[in-house]
PyMOL Python script that loads the backbone (N, CA, C, O; Angstrom):
from pymol import cmd

cmd.read_pdbstr("""\
ATOM      1  N   MET A   1     111.371 116.158 106.788  1.00  0.00           N
ATOM      2  CA  MET A   1     110.312 115.172 106.683  1.00  0.00           C
ATOM      3  C   MET A   1     110.913 113.820 106.307  1.00  0.00           C
ATOM      4  O   MET A   1     111.770 113.723 105.428  1.00  0.00           O
ATOM      5  N   HIS A   2     110.461 112.819 106.968  1.00  0.00           N
ATOM      6  CA  HIS A   2     110.952 111.459 106.758  1.00  0.00           C
ATOM      7  C   HIS A   2     110.217 110.815 105.591  1.00  0.00           C
ATOM      8  O   HIS A   2     109.008 110.984 105.432  1.00  0.00           O
ATOM      9  N   THR A   3     110.954 110.085 104.789  1.00  0.00           N
ATOM     10  CA  THR A   3     110.315 109.299 103.736  1.00  0.00           C
ATOM     11  C   THR A   3     111.196 108.114 103.376  1.00  0.00           C
ATOM     12  O   THR A   3     112.424 108.206 103.375  1.00  0.00           O
ATOM     13  N   HIS A   4     110.559 107.028 103.079  1.00  0.00           N
ATOM     14  CA  HIS A   4     111.252 105.808 102.664  1.00  0.00           C
ATOM     15  C   HIS A   4     110.940 105.491 101.210  1.00  0.00           C
ATOM     16  O   HIS A   4     110.950 104.324 100.820  1.00  0.00           O
ATOM     17  N   THR A   5     110.665 106.497 100.409  1.00  0.00           N
ATOM     18  CA  THR A   5     110.114 106.230  99.086  1.00  0.00           C
ATOM     19  C   THR A   5     111.088 105.630  98.092  1.00  0.00           C
ATOM     20  O   THR A   5     110.649 104.970  97.150  1.00  0.00           O
ATOM     21  N   SER A   6     112.393 105.825  98.255  1.00  0.00           N
ATOM     22  CA  SER A   6     113.283 105.271  97.247  1.00  0.00           C
ATOM     23  C   SER A   6     113.767 103.878  97.652  1.00  0.00           C
ATOM     24  O   SER A   6     114.208 103.648  98.777  1.00  0.00           O
ATOM     25  N   MET A   7     113.666 102.968  96.695  1.00  0.00           N
ATOM     26  CA  MET A   7     114.153 101.618  96.917  1.00  0.00           C
ATOM     27  C   MET A   7     114.656 101.072  95.593  1.00  0.00           C
ATOM     28  O   MET A   7     114.260 101.531  94.522  1.00  0.00           O
ATOM     29  N   SER A   8     115.518 100.106  95.685  1.00  0.00           N
ATOM     30  CA  SER A   8     116.078  99.507  94.476  1.00  0.00           C
ATOM     31  C   SER A   8     115.041  98.606  93.816  1.00  0.00           C
ATOM     32  O   SER A   8     114.019  98.269  94.413  1.00  0.00           O
ATOM     33  N   GLN A   9     115.321  98.229  92.589  1.00  0.00           N
ATOM     34  CA  GLN A   9     114.433  97.297  91.893  1.00  0.00           C
ATOM     35  C   GLN A   9     114.392  95.951  92.606  1.00  0.00           C
ATOM     36  O   GLN A   9     113.349  95.298  92.646  1.00  0.00           O
ATOM     37  N   ALA A  10     115.523  95.536  93.169  1.00  0.00           N
ATOM     38  CA  ALA A  10     115.564  94.266  93.912  1.00  0.00           C
ATOM     39  C   ALA A  10     114.677  94.342  95.157  1.00  0.00           C
ATOM     40  O   ALA A  10     113.968  93.389  95.480  1.00  0.00           O
ATOM     41  N   GLN A  11     114.724  95.481  95.849  1.00  0.00           N
ATOM     42  CA  GLN A  11     113.882  95.644  97.031  1.00  0.00           C
ATOM     43  C   GLN A  11     112.405  95.664  96.645  1.00  0.00           C
ATOM     44  O   GLN A  11     111.576  95.059  97.326  1.00  0.00           O
ATOM     45  N   ALA A  12     112.078  96.353  95.562  1.00  0.00           N
ATOM     46  CA  ALA A  12     110.689  96.386  95.092  1.00  0.00           C
ATOM     47  C   ALA A  12     110.221  94.986  94.725  1.00  0.00           C
ATOM     48  O   ALA A  12     109.083  94.617  95.014  1.00  0.00           O
ATOM     49  N   ALA A  13     111.089  94.207  94.091  1.00  0.00           N
ATOM     50  CA  ALA A  13     110.742  92.829  93.745  1.00  0.00           C
ATOM     51  C   ALA A  13     110.519  91.992  94.997  1.00  0.00           C
ATOM     52  O   ALA A  13     109.613  91.160  95.035  1.00  0.00           O
ATOM     53  N   GLN A  14     111.348  92.210  96.030  1.00  0.00           N
ATOM     54  CA  GLN A  14     111.190  91.472  97.291  1.00  0.00           C
ATOM     55  C   GLN A  14     109.852  91.803  97.948  1.00  0.00           C
ATOM     56  O   GLN A  14     109.176  90.916  98.468  1.00  0.00           O
ATOM     57  N   ILE A  15     109.475  93.070  97.922  1.00  0.00           N
ATOM     58  CA  ILE A  15     108.182  93.486  98.480  1.00  0.00           C
ATOM     59  C   ILE A  15     107.054  92.777  97.739  1.00  0.00           C
ATOM     60  O   ILE A  15     106.135  92.248  98.366  1.00  0.00           O
ATOM     61  N   ASN A  16     107.117  92.762  96.421  1.00  0.00           N
ATOM     62  CA  ASN A  16     106.071  92.103  95.635  1.00  0.00           C
ATOM     63  C   ASN A  16     106.033  90.607  95.897  1.00  0.00           C
ATOM     64  O   ASN A  16     104.952  90.021  95.964  1.00  0.00           O
ATOM     65  N   THR A  17     107.188  89.980  96.047  1.00  0.00           N
ATOM     66  CA  THR A  17     107.242  88.548  96.327  1.00  0.00           C
ATOM     67  C   THR A  17     106.664  88.239  97.700  1.00  0.00           C
ATOM     68  O   THR A  17     105.898  87.287  97.855  1.00  0.00           O
ATOM     69  N   SER A  18     107.026  89.035  98.689  1.00  0.00           N
ATOM     70  CA  SER A  18     106.594  88.774 100.061  1.00  0.00           C
ATOM     71  C   SER A  18     105.141  89.140 100.323  1.00  0.00           C
ATOM     72  O   SER A  18     104.437  88.436 101.047  1.00  0.00           O
ATOM     73  N   PHE A  19     104.697  90.243  99.734  1.00  0.00           N
ATOM     74  CA  PHE A  19     103.388  90.789 100.100  1.00  0.00           C
ATOM     75  C   PHE A  19     102.423  90.938  98.933  1.00  0.00           C
ATOM     76  O   PHE A  19     101.280  91.353  99.123  1.00  0.00           O
ATOM     77  N   GLY A  20     102.871  90.604  97.730  1.00  0.00           N
ATOM     78  CA  GLY A  20     101.993  90.696  96.573  1.00  0.00           C
ATOM     79  C   GLY A  20     101.482  92.106  96.337  1.00  0.00           C
ATOM     80  O   GLY A  20     102.201  93.089  96.516  1.00  0.00           O
ATOM     81  N   PHE A  21     100.242  92.176  95.937  1.00  0.00           N
ATOM     82  CA  PHE A  21      99.587  93.434  95.590  1.00  0.00           C
ATOM     83  C   PHE A  21      99.635  94.453  96.727  1.00  0.00           C
ATOM     84  O   PHE A  21      99.682  95.656  96.470  1.00  0.00           O
ATOM     85  N   TYR A  22      99.624  93.995  97.973  1.00  0.00           N
ATOM     86  CA  TYR A  22      99.544  94.887  99.119  1.00  0.00           C
ATOM     87  C   TYR A  22     100.896  95.452  99.563  1.00  0.00           C
ATOM     88  O   TYR A  22     100.936  96.306 100.449  1.00  0.00           O
ATOM     89  N   GLY A  23     101.989  95.002  98.975  1.00  0.00           N
ATOM     90  CA  GLY A  23     103.313  95.417  99.421  1.00  0.00           C
ATOM     91  C   GLY A  23     103.519  96.915  99.458  1.00  0.00           C
ATOM     92  O   GLY A  23     103.966  97.459 100.468  1.00  0.00           O
ATOM     93  N   GLN A  24     103.201  97.580  98.375  1.00  0.00           N
ATOM     94  CA  GLN A  24     103.377  99.031  98.334  1.00  0.00           C
ATOM     95  C   GLN A  24     102.431  99.722  99.309  1.00  0.00           C
ATOM     96  O   GLN A  24     102.785 100.750  99.887  1.00  0.00           O
ATOM     97  N   ALA A  25     101.239  99.177  99.498  1.00  0.00           N
ATOM     98  CA  ALA A  25     100.294  99.756 100.459  1.00  0.00           C
ATOM     99  C   ALA A  25     100.835  99.654 101.878  1.00  0.00           C
ATOM    100  O   ALA A  25     100.689 100.585 102.670  1.00  0.00           O
ATOM    101  N   VAL A  26     101.462  98.521 102.200  1.00  0.00           N
ATOM    102  CA  VAL A  26     102.056  98.351 103.531  1.00  0.00           C
ATOM    103  C   VAL A  26     103.122  99.409 103.766  1.00  0.00           C
ATOM    104  O   VAL A  26     103.148 100.046 104.820  1.00  0.00           O
ATOM    105  N   LEU A  27     104.008  99.600 102.782  1.00  0.00           N
ATOM    106  CA  LEU A  27     105.056 100.607 102.934  1.00  0.00           C
ATOM    107  C   LEU A  27     104.469 102.007 103.046  1.00  0.00           C
ATOM    108  O   LEU A  27     104.963 102.826 103.821  1.00  0.00           O
ATOM    109  N   GLY A  28     103.433 102.284 102.288  1.00  0.00           N
ATOM    110  CA  GLY A  28     102.776 103.584 102.375  1.00  0.00           C
ATOM    111  C   GLY A  28     102.163 103.823 103.743  1.00  0.00           C
ATOM    112  O   GLY A  28     102.267 104.919 104.294  1.00  0.00           O
ATOM    113  N   GLU A  29     101.527 102.802 104.287  1.00  0.00           N
ATOM    114  CA  GLU A  29     100.935 102.924 105.627  1.00  0.00           C
ATOM    115  C   GLU A  29     102.020 103.115 106.681  1.00  0.00           C
ATOM    116  O   GLU A  29     101.848 103.896 107.617  1.00  0.00           O
ATOM    117  N   LEU A  30     103.126 102.412 106.533  1.00  0.00           N
ATOM    118  CA  LEU A  30     104.224 102.578 107.486  1.00  0.00           C
ATOM    119  C   LEU A  30     104.824 103.980 107.398  1.00  0.00           C
ATOM    120  O   LEU A  30     105.192 104.559 108.419  1.00  0.00           O
ATOM    121  N   ASP A  31     104.924 104.528 106.190  1.00  0.00           N
ATOM    122  CA  ASP A  31     105.410 105.901 106.038  1.00  0.00           C
ATOM    123  C   ASP A  31     104.472 106.886 106.724  1.00  0.00           C
ATOM    124  O   ASP A  31     104.926 107.798 107.415  1.00  0.00           O
ATOM    125  N   GLN A  32     103.171 106.708 106.538  1.00  0.00           N
ATOM    126  CA  GLN A  32     102.202 107.586 107.194  1.00  0.00           C
ATOM    127  C   GLN A  32     102.276 107.443 108.704  1.00  0.00           C
ATOM    128  O   GLN A  32     102.205 108.435 109.429  1.00  0.00           O
ATOM    129  N   ALA A  33     102.419 106.214 109.182  1.00  0.00           N
ATOM    130  CA  ALA A  33     102.534 105.986 110.625  1.00  0.00           C
ATOM    131  C   ALA A  33     103.788 106.662 111.167  1.00  0.00           C
ATOM    132  O   ALA A  33     103.755 107.260 112.242  1.00  0.00           O
ATOM    133  N   TYR A  34     104.894 106.571 110.427  1.00  0.00           N
ATOM    134  CA  TYR A  34     106.137 107.194 110.863  1.00  0.00           C
ATOM    135  C   TYR A  34     105.958 108.702 110.977  1.00  0.00           C
ATOM    136  O   TYR A  34     106.349 109.303 111.978  1.00  0.00           O
ATOM    137  N   ASP A  35     105.371 109.310 109.959  1.00  0.00           N
ATOM    138  CA  ASP A  35     105.146 110.752 109.993  1.00  0.00           C
ATOM    139  C   ASP A  35     104.254 111.142 111.174  1.00  0.00           C
ATOM    140  O   ASP A  35     104.489 112.166 111.815  1.00  0.00           O
ATOM    141  N   TYR A  36     103.241 110.338 111.460  1.00  0.00           N
ATOM    142  CA  TYR A  36     102.346 110.613 112.581  1.00  0.00           C
ATOM    143  C   TYR A  36     103.088 110.519 113.911  1.00  0.00           C
ATOM    144  O   TYR A  36     102.973 111.419 114.743  1.00  0.00           O
ATOM    145  N   VAL A  37     103.841 109.454 114.123  1.00  0.00           N
ATOM    146  CA  VAL A  37     104.513 109.297 115.412  1.00  0.00           C
ATOM    147  C   VAL A  37     105.632 110.319 115.594  1.00  0.00           C
ATOM    148  O   VAL A  37     105.946 110.692 116.724  1.00  0.00           O
ATOM    149  N   GLN A  38     106.232 110.775 114.504  1.00  0.00           N
ATOM    150  CA  GLN A  38     107.248 111.815 114.619  1.00  0.00           C
ATOM    151  C   GLN A  38     106.659 113.060 115.279  1.00  0.00           C
ATOM    152  O   GLN A  38     107.347 113.746 116.035  1.00  0.00           O
ATOM    153  N   SER A  39     105.398 113.353 115.000  1.00  0.00           N
ATOM    154  CA  SER A  39     104.732 114.524 115.567  1.00  0.00           C
ATOM    155  C   SER A  39     104.140 114.259 116.944  1.00  0.00           C
ATOM    156  O   SER A  39     104.139 115.149 117.794  1.00  0.00           O
ATOM    157  N   HIS A  40     103.645 113.071 117.175  1.00  0.00           N
ATOM    158  CA  HIS A  40     102.869 112.792 118.382  1.00  0.00           C
ATOM    159  C   HIS A  40     103.548 111.876 119.394  1.00  0.00           C
ATOM    160  O   HIS A  40     103.204 111.917 120.575  1.00  0.00           O
ATOM    161  N   ASP A  41     104.483 111.067 118.973  1.00  0.00           N
ATOM    162  CA  ASP A  41     105.098 110.070 119.851  1.00  0.00           C
ATOM    163  C   ASP A  41     106.466 109.695 119.293  1.00  0.00           C
ATOM    164  O   ASP A  41     106.666 108.552 118.881  1.00  0.00           O
ATOM    165  N   PRO A  42     107.426 110.650 119.270  1.00  0.00           N
ATOM    166  CA  PRO A  42     108.689 110.434 118.563  1.00  0.00           C
ATOM    167  C   PRO A  42     109.499 109.224 119.021  1.00  0.00           C
ATOM    168  O   PRO A  42     110.267 108.671 118.233  1.00  0.00           O
ATOM    169  N   GLU A  43     109.348 108.806 120.263  1.00  0.00           N
ATOM    170  CA  GLU A  43     110.122 107.647 120.715  1.00  0.00           C
ATOM    171  C   GLU A  43     109.670 106.352 120.044  1.00  0.00           C
ATOM    172  O   GLU A  43     110.369 105.342 120.110  1.00  0.00           O
ATOM    173  N   THR A  44     108.514 106.378 119.405  1.00  0.00           N
ATOM    174  CA  THR A  44     108.005 105.213 118.689  1.00  0.00           C
ATOM    175  C   THR A  44     108.568 105.120 117.271  1.00  0.00           C
ATOM    176  O   THR A  44     108.508 104.056 116.655  1.00  0.00           O
ATOM    177  N   ALA A  45     109.105 106.202 116.754  1.00  0.00           N
ATOM    178  CA  ALA A  45     109.586 106.248 115.365  1.00  0.00           C
ATOM    179  C   ALA A  45     110.587 105.142 115.029  1.00  0.00           C
ATOM    180  O   ALA A  45     110.486 104.567 113.944  1.00  0.00           O
ATOM    181  N   PRO A  46     111.549 104.810 115.901  1.00  0.00           N
ATOM    182  CA  PRO A  46     112.486 103.732 115.539  1.00  0.00           C
ATOM    183  C   PRO A  46     111.803 102.371 115.336  1.00  0.00           C
ATOM    184  O   PRO A  46     112.265 101.558 114.537  1.00  0.00           O
ATOM    185  N   LEU A  47     110.718 102.131 116.052  1.00  0.00           N
ATOM    186  CA  LEU A  47     109.995 100.869 115.850  1.00  0.00           C
ATOM    187  C   LEU A  47     109.293 100.846 114.496  1.00  0.00           C
ATOM    188  O   LEU A  47     109.242  99.807 113.838  1.00  0.00           O
ATOM    189  N   ILE A  48     108.755 101.988 114.081  1.00  0.00           N
ATOM    190  CA  ILE A  48     108.132 102.056 112.764  1.00  0.00           C
ATOM    191  C   ILE A  48     109.199 101.841 111.696  1.00  0.00           C
ATOM    192  O   ILE A  48     108.973 101.139 110.710  1.00  0.00           O
ATOM    193  N   ASP A  49     110.359 102.450 111.901  1.00  0.00           N
ATOM    194  CA  ASP A  49     111.459 102.271 110.957  1.00  0.00           C
ATOM    195  C   ASP A  49     111.872 100.799 110.889  1.00  0.00           C
ATOM    196  O   ASP A  49     112.142 100.280 109.806  1.00  0.00           O
ATOM    197  N   ALA A  50     111.920 100.133 112.034  1.00  0.00           N
ATOM    198  CA  ALA A  50     112.267  98.705 112.057  1.00  0.00           C
ATOM    199  C   ALA A  50     111.212  97.879 111.323  1.00  0.00           C
ATOM    200  O   ALA A  50     111.544  96.924 110.622  1.00  0.00           O
ATOM    201  N   ALA A  51     109.948  98.246 111.486  1.00  0.00           N
ATOM    202  CA  ALA A  51     108.876  97.546 110.772  1.00  0.00           C
ATOM    203  C   ALA A  51     109.016  97.758 109.269  1.00  0.00           C
ATOM    204  O   ALA A  51     108.805  96.831 108.487  1.00  0.00           O
ATOM    205  N   TRP A  52     109.367  98.967 108.865  1.00  0.00           N
ATOM    206  CA  TRP A  52     109.550  99.275 107.445  1.00  0.00           C
ATOM    207  C   TRP A  52     110.685  98.430 106.881  1.00  0.00           C
ATOM    208  O   TRP A  52     110.571  97.872 105.790  1.00  0.00           O
ATOM    209  N   GLN A  53     111.779  98.340 107.629  1.00  0.00           N
ATOM    210  CA  GLN A  53     112.917  97.534 107.172  1.00  0.00           C
ATOM    211  C   GLN A  53     112.539  96.054 107.079  1.00  0.00           C
ATOM    212  O   GLN A  53     112.957  95.361 106.152  1.00  0.00           O
ATOM    213  N   ALA A  54     111.754  95.578 108.034  1.00  0.00           N
ATOM    214  CA  ALA A  54     111.299  94.181 107.983  1.00  0.00           C
ATOM    215  C   ALA A  54     110.445  93.949 106.750  1.00  0.00           C
ATOM    216  O   ALA A  54     110.581  92.922 106.084  1.00  0.00           O
ATOM    217  N   ALA A  55     109.561  94.896 106.438  1.00  0.00           N
ATOM    218  CA  ALA A  55     108.728  94.767 105.244  1.00  0.00           C
ATOM    219  C   ALA A  55     109.590  94.778 103.993  1.00  0.00           C
ATOM    220  O   ALA A  55     109.367  94.001 103.064  1.00  0.00           O
ATOM    221  N   LEU A  56     110.561  95.649 103.979  1.00  0.00           N
ATOM    222  CA  LEU A  56     111.425  95.797 102.811  1.00  0.00           C
ATOM    223  C   LEU A  56     112.234  94.529 102.530  1.00  0.00           C
ATOM    224  O   LEU A  56     112.503  94.205 101.373  1.00  0.00           O
ATOM    225  N   THR A  57     112.617  93.817 103.583  1.00  0.00           N
ATOM    226  CA  THR A  57     113.398  92.598 103.405  1.00  0.00           C
ATOM    227  C   THR A  57     112.538  91.341 103.312  1.00  0.00           C
ATOM    228  O   THR A  57     113.059  90.237 103.155  1.00  0.00           O
ATOM    229  N   GLY A  58     111.214  91.511 103.411  1.00  0.00           N
ATOM    230  CA  GLY A  58     110.319  90.363 103.315  1.00  0.00           C
ATOM    231  C   GLY A  58     110.196  89.564 104.587  1.00  0.00           C
ATOM    232  O   GLY A  58     109.731  88.424 104.559  1.00  0.00           O
ATOM    233  N   ASP A  59     110.607  90.142 105.712  1.00  0.00           N
ATOM    234  CA  ASP A  59     110.535  89.467 107.007  1.00  0.00           C
ATOM    235  C   ASP A  59     109.137  89.663 107.597  1.00  0.00           C
ATOM    236  O   ASP A  59     108.916  90.556 108.415  1.00  0.00           O
ATOM    237  N   THR A  60     108.198  88.815 107.168  1.00  0.00           N
ATOM    238  CA  THR A  60     106.817  88.984 107.600  1.00  0.00           C
ATOM    239  C   THR A  60     106.655  88.813 109.103  1.00  0.00           C
ATOM    240  O   THR A  60     105.914  89.561 109.741  1.00  0.00           O
ATOM    241  N   HIS A  61     107.341  87.835 109.667  1.00  0.00           N
ATOM    242  CA  HIS A  61     107.260  87.627 111.117  1.00  0.00           C
ATOM    243  C   HIS A  61     107.811  88.847 111.857  1.00  0.00           C
ATOM    244  O   HIS A  61     107.207  89.312 112.823  1.00  0.00           O
ATOM    245  N   GLY A  62     108.938  89.357 111.412  1.00  0.00           N
ATOM    246  CA  GLY A  62     109.532  90.539 112.031  1.00  0.00           C
ATOM    247  C   GLY A  62     108.635  91.750 111.917  1.00  0.00           C
ATOM    248  O   GLY A  62     108.547  92.549 112.850  1.00  0.00           O
ATOM    249  N   LEU A  63     107.970  91.898 110.789  1.00  0.00           N
ATOM    250  CA  LEU A  63     107.050  93.012 110.594  1.00  0.00           C
ATOM    251  C   LEU A  63     105.915  92.967 111.609  1.00  0.00           C
ATOM    252  O   LEU A  63     105.652  93.953 112.297  1.00  0.00           O
ATOM    253  N   VAL A  64     105.251  91.838 111.699  1.00  0.00           N
ATOM    254  CA  VAL A  64     104.114  91.715 112.612  1.00  0.00           C
ATOM    255  C   VAL A  64     104.568  91.833 114.063  1.00  0.00           C
ATOM    256  O   VAL A  64     103.923  92.526 114.849  1.00  0.00           O
ATOM    257  N   SER A  65     105.659  91.175 114.434  1.00  0.00           N
ATOM    258  CA  SER A  65     106.089  91.237 115.832  1.00  0.00           C
ATOM    259  C   SER A  65     106.558  92.642 116.217  1.00  0.00           C
ATOM    260  O   SER A  65     106.349  93.072 117.351  1.00  0.00           O
ATOM    261  N   THR A  66     107.192  93.362 115.282  1.00  0.00           N
ATOM    262  CA  THR A  66     107.601  94.733 115.578  1.00  0.00           C
ATOM    263  C   THR A  66     106.383  95.610 115.786  1.00  0.00           C
ATOM    264  O   THR A  66     106.363  96.425 116.708  1.00  0.00           O
ATOM    265  N   LEU A  67     105.375  95.462 114.954  1.00  0.00           N
ATOM    266  CA  LEU A  67     104.164  96.253 115.133  1.00  0.00           C
ATOM    267  C   LEU A  67     103.470  95.912 116.451  1.00  0.00           C
ATOM    268  O   LEU A  67     102.954  96.794 117.138  1.00  0.00           O
ATOM    269  N   ARG A  68     103.462  94.641 116.791  1.00  0.00           N
ATOM    270  CA  ARG A  68     102.851  94.259 118.068  1.00  0.00           C
ATOM    271  C   ARG A  68     103.625  94.822 119.256  1.00  0.00           C
ATOM    272  O   ARG A  68     103.038  95.092 120.304  1.00  0.00           O
ATOM    273  N   SER A  69     104.932  95.000 119.104  1.00  0.00           N
ATOM    274  CA  SER A  69     105.731  95.541 120.199  1.00  0.00           C
ATOM    275  C   SER A  69     105.435  97.010 120.461  1.00  0.00           C
ATOM    276  O   SER A  69     105.884  97.564 121.465  1.00  0.00           O
ATOM    277  N   LEU A  70     104.698  97.633 119.582  1.00  0.00           N
ATOM    278  CA  LEU A  70     104.311  99.021 119.798  1.00  0.00           C
ATOM    279  C   LEU A  70     103.274  99.155 120.915  1.00  0.00           C
ATOM    280  O   LEU A  70     102.882 100.267 121.268  1.00  0.00           O
ATOM    281  N   GLY A  71     102.841  98.050 121.460  1.00  0.00           N
ATOM    282  CA  GLY A  71     101.935  98.082 122.608  1.00  0.00           C
ATOM    283  C   GLY A  71     100.555  98.614 122.295  1.00  0.00           C
ATOM    284  O   GLY A  71      99.935  99.264 123.137  1.00  0.00           O
ATOM    285  N   GLY A  72     100.065  98.349 121.102  1.00  0.00           N
ATOM    286  CA  GLY A  72      98.716  98.774 120.760  1.00  0.00           C
ATOM    287  C   GLY A  72      98.606 100.224 120.321  1.00  0.00           C
ATOM    288  O   GLY A  72      97.496 100.736 120.172  1.00  0.00           O
ATOM    289  N   LYS A  73      99.728 100.896 120.111  1.00  0.00           N
ATOM    290  CA  LYS A  73      99.669 102.298 119.701  1.00  0.00           C
ATOM    291  C   LYS A  73      99.156 102.460 118.278  1.00  0.00           C
ATOM    292  O   LYS A  73      98.593 103.500 117.938  1.00  0.00           O
ATOM    293  N   LEU A  74      99.343 101.448 117.446  1.00  0.00           N
ATOM    294  CA  LEU A  74      98.893 101.496 116.054  1.00  0.00           C
ATOM    295  C   LEU A  74      98.073 100.259 115.712  1.00  0.00           C
ATOM    296  O   LEU A  74      98.428  99.525 114.789  1.00  0.00           O
ATOM    297  N   PRO A  75      96.981 100.012 116.437  1.00  0.00           N
ATOM    298  CA  PRO A  75      96.226  98.771 116.241  1.00  0.00           C
ATOM    299  C   PRO A  75      95.611  98.649 114.851  1.00  0.00           C
ATOM    300  O   PRO A  75      95.490  97.538 114.334  1.00  0.00           O
ATOM    301  N   VAL A  76      95.225  99.749 114.242  1.00  0.00           N
ATOM    302  CA  VAL A  76      94.608  99.674 112.924  1.00  0.00           C
ATOM    303  C   VAL A  76      95.621  99.204 111.891  1.00  0.00           C
ATOM    304  O   VAL A  76      95.298  98.387 111.028  1.00  0.00           O
ATOM    305  N   LEU A  77      96.838  99.710 111.974  1.00  0.00           N
ATOM    306  CA  LEU A  77      97.883  99.296 111.039  1.00  0.00           C
ATOM    307  C   LEU A  77      98.225  97.828 111.233  1.00  0.00           C
ATOM    308  O   LEU A  77      98.363  97.091 110.256  1.00  0.00           O
ATOM    309  N   THR A  78      98.362  97.399 112.467  1.00  0.00           N
ATOM    310  CA  THR A  78      98.660  95.994 112.735  1.00  0.00           C
ATOM    311  C   THR A  78      97.541  95.102 112.214  1.00  0.00           C
ATOM    312  O   THR A  78      97.808  94.063 111.611  1.00  0.00           O
ATOM    313  N   ALA A  79      96.289  95.497 112.440  1.00  0.00           N
ATOM    314  CA  ALA A  79      95.156  94.709 111.956  1.00  0.00           C
ATOM    315  C   ALA A  79      95.139  94.645 110.440  1.00  0.00           C
ATOM    316  O   ALA A  79      94.852  93.592 109.869  1.00  0.00           O
ATOM    317  N   LEU A  80      95.444  95.760 109.776  1.00  0.00           N
ATOM    318  CA  LEU A  80      95.503  95.762 108.309  1.00  0.00           C
ATOM    319  C   LEU A  80      96.504  94.742 107.811  1.00  0.00           C
ATOM    320  O   LEU A  80      96.207  93.945 106.921  1.00  0.00           O
ATOM    321  N   ILE A  81      97.679  94.771 108.386  1.00  0.00           N
ATOM    322  CA  ILE A  81      98.737  93.882 107.921  1.00  0.00           C
ATOM    323  C   ILE A  81      98.392  92.426 108.210  1.00  0.00           C
ATOM    324  O   ILE A  81      98.599  91.557 107.364  1.00  0.00           O
ATOM    325  N   GLU A  82      97.869  92.162 109.395  1.00  0.00           N
ATOM    326  CA  GLU A  82      97.528  90.783 109.731  1.00  0.00           C
ATOM    327  C   GLU A  82      96.345  90.269 108.920  1.00  0.00           C
ATOM    328  O   GLU A  82      96.398  89.163 108.383  1.00  0.00           O
ATOM    329  N   ASN A  83      95.286  91.056 108.826  1.00  0.00           N
ATOM    330  CA  ASN A  83      94.069  90.577 108.192  1.00  0.00           C
ATOM    331  C   ASN A  83      94.129  90.613 106.676  1.00  0.00           C
ATOM    332  O   ASN A  83      93.747  89.642 106.022  1.00  0.00           O
ATOM    333  N   GLN A  84      94.599  91.704 106.107  1.00  0.00           N
ATOM    334  CA  GLN A  84      94.637  91.814 104.659  1.00  0.00           C
ATOM    335  C   GLN A  84      95.690  90.900 104.046  1.00  0.00           C
ATOM    336  O   GLN A  84      95.485  90.343 102.967  1.00  0.00           O
ATOM    337  N   LEU A  85      96.805  90.750 104.728  1.00  0.00           N
ATOM    338  CA  LEU A  85      97.879  89.934 104.176  1.00  0.00           C
ATOM    339  C   LEU A  85      97.878  88.513 104.735  1.00  0.00           C
ATOM    340  O   LEU A  85      98.619  87.655 104.254  1.00  0.00           O
ATOM    341  N   GLY A  86      97.053  88.262 105.745  1.00  0.00           N
ATOM    342  CA  GLY A  86      96.999  86.938 106.331  1.00  0.00           C
ATOM    343  C   GLY A  86      98.263  86.589 107.111  1.00  0.00           C
ATOM    344  O   GLY A  86      98.644  85.421 107.195  1.00  0.00           O
ATOM    345  N   LEU A  87      98.908  87.602 107.679  1.00  0.00           N
ATOM    346  CA  LEU A  87     100.147  87.393 108.420  1.00  0.00           C
ATOM    347  C   LEU A  87      99.852  87.379 109.918  1.00  0.00           C
ATOM    348  O   LEU A  87      99.164  88.255 110.442  1.00  0.00           O
ATOM    349  N   HIS A  88     100.370  86.403 110.567  1.00  0.00           N
ATOM    350  CA  HIS A  88     100.225  86.310 112.022  1.00  0.00           C
ATOM    351  C   HIS A  88     101.533  85.793 112.586  1.00  0.00           C
ATOM    352  O   HIS A  88     102.141  84.872 112.040  1.00  0.00           O
ATOM    353  N   SER A  89     101.962  86.401 113.699  1.00  0.00           N
ATOM    354  CA  SER A  89     103.227  85.944 114.284  1.00  0.00           C
ATOM    355  C   SER A  89     103.004  84.756 115.182  1.00  0.00           C
ATOM    356  O   SER A  89     103.955  84.234 115.764  1.00  0.00           O
TER     357      SER A  89
END
""", "prot")
cmd.dss("prot")
cmd.show_as("cartoon", "prot")
cmd.util.cbc("prot")
cmd.orient("prot")
């Protein structure tokens, strides 16, 4: 089973700086999306991983553009990130 749950204190601080209160929720949603695509659409998993890495490094543009590159496969997750966090590429 895939999980991205361990991160350094510096990475956690970067998430909080970039995404505020929603940072941990974004990572949690990406973990759930990864687990889902592993079962239903495994070729999409590397894109979810790339989105997770973008979130972890505070690359908001990279996060949104990576999710958009999924071709609408995860529209609810993309909408959450764009609307709740006010991020748009």
